[in-house]
N, C-alpha and C positions, 0 to 999 in steps of 0.2 A: 504494500500500500504506500509506503514512503517513496518508492520509485515512481508509482503512478502520480502521486501528489507533486513530486518534483517535476515530472514531465508536463503536467497540466500547468504548473506555474511558469514553465519556460515560455518566453515571449518571442515567437519567430521573427517578428518585425525588427526587434532590436538585438536579438541574440542574448538577452539577459534573463535572469530569474526574478519573477515578481516577489516582492516582500522579503528582500534579502535581510533586512534589519531584524526580523523575527524568524528567519528561516530555520535556525537550529531548533527553536521551540516547536515549529510546525512539524518538522520531520520527526522529532522525538515523540510528538503526540501521535503521529501516524504509526510509528513503531509500537507504541502502547496499544493503539486500537487494533493493530494486527495481532499482537499477542493476546489481547482480550478475545477477539473473534476466534482465534485458534485454541482457546482454552488453556493457554500457557501461563496467564496471570489472572488474578482476581482483584477486583477493586472493592474497597470498603470505605465506609464513612469514618473519617478521623475526627480529631477534636476541632471545635469551633467551625464546623461546616466544611472542613478540608476533606480531601480524598486521599486514601493511601492505596498503594499497589503492592502486592506480594506475589512471588512466584508460586505456581502450583507445583508441588513436589513431584519430581520424576517426570516432568513434562517439558523438558528443554526443547526449544525449536531447532530445526536442522540448520536454518540459515544463520550464518555466523554473526551478521549484523543484528539480527533479532536476539540471538543468544547473548550478546554482550549486555543488552538491556535486561534480559531475563536474569542473568547472573548478578546484575547490580542489585536486584531485589530478592535474590535467592536466600540471603542469610536472614533478612528481616523485612517487614513491611516498611516502605518508605513513602513519604508524601510525594504526590505528583509534582509539586512545586520544587522538590529536590531532584526528582528523577530527570525532569526535562533539561535543566541546564547542565546536569552531570553527563547525560548521554547524547545530547543533541549536537554539540559542536564538531564531533568527528564523523558525522553522517554524510555531509554534503558531497565530498569528493568521491568516496567509494560508490555512492549511489549514482553520481554522474558517470563514473567509469562503467557501471553496469548498463546504463542507458546507451552509452556510446558503443559498448561491446555488442549490444543487442541490435544496434542500428536505428534505435529510436531517435538518437541525436548523433550529429557528426561534429568532430573537432577539426578545425583547420587553422593554419598559421599564416599570418600576413605580416608584412613589414609596415611599421608605423614610423612616419617621418624619415623613412629610408634608413633607420638605424636600429630600431628595436623590433624583435619578434613578438607578435601579439597573438594569443590563442583565442579563437572565436568559436562560438557554438552555432550550429544550424540544425534545423529540423531534419530528421532522417526520412527514410522512404517506407517505413514499416506501416504507417497509418495508425499507429497506436494512439498518438495524441488526439487526432480527430475522433477516434472511436470512444475515448474516454470523455471527451467533450459532449459527444452525442448521448452517452449514458447519463451524464449530468444534466443535460438539457431536457431529456425525457422526464426526469424527476422534478427538476426545479422549474421548468417552463411549462411542460405538458401535464405535470401533476401525476405522473405514473408512480406506482409503488416501487420503492427502491429495494435492491438487494442490500444486505448488511454492509458490504464493501462500498457500494456507491453512496449509501446513506452516510457512512462514516467519512468518506472522502468529501462529500458536500459539506458536512458539518465542520470538518477541519478547515476547509477553504474559507467558510464563513467566519469561523472563530479567529482565523489568522488575519482577517481584514483584507485578504487578497481577492475575494470574489468579484468586486467591482472591476478589477483589472482584466477580467475575462470577457467583458463587454467588447464587441457585440455578440460573440459566440454564445455567451450566457447573458441575455439582456439584464441590466441592473434596474429592475422594476419592483414596485411594491409587492406584487404577488410572489416574485422570486425571493425577496427578502423574508417575507412571512414564511414561506416554505423552508428556507434555509434555517431560520431561527427554530422552527419546529424540529427539524432534523438535529440541530445542535443540542436541543433539549432531550434527545433520545427518543423522539416520538416516531418510531417505526416498529413494525411487527416482525420480530425475529427472535423472540425468546430471551433466555437468560443472558446469552452472550451479548446480544445487542444492548440489553440493559446495562451490563458492565461497561461496554464501550461508551454508552451515553453518559454515564457518570464520569468516565475518564475524560471525555471531551469537555464536559462542563468544567471540571477542575483545570483542564488545559486552558480553557478560555480565560479563567481567572489569572492563571500564570502569565499568559501572553499579554494580557491587558496590563498587568503590573509591570512586566518587563518593558513594554513599549512606553510606559509613562515615565520611566526613570530618565533623568536628564543625562 
């Protein structure tokens, strides 16, 4: 899910990633959502309205990037506001490498001012990003019932504040905002796993908002 989130946040027109200032929190939130959906972690209410995350024993994920976050909460439950800054900063580059290896993105090098080599990103030819945007549009614009992954992806995009930057692919309208807010609150039908993800996303929103407001 973190790979999909990073790919959606990629802006083909500029070759940049939307929301760089809070990107590490966004990606860490996506990893927690993936772990929650896979039954690798559980979320619980902490003190003063906070949310804690703990590893489900003997349920480590196979993916090593997911495993790093699972191991971070394997010894004891930790607050989401602790997990996000601890696990997020190392995610961007390996996730980008995966997207390039899969062909979803391309790296190229050009000369700047005739002196410096600058690496740029371009959209690949796999069609993965348009497919993800179509899934999000079906839910946020057309009102379709989301899968747990699409619901979590939409919720994370909205919580990060980056959803308006997907306009016009995802029009930034009042109905879209209402739908995204409902998904952010965990309002989709997918059983206990979705409920855990919903709580994680809510705690994630609080963390990102606090981080973004710091001078």
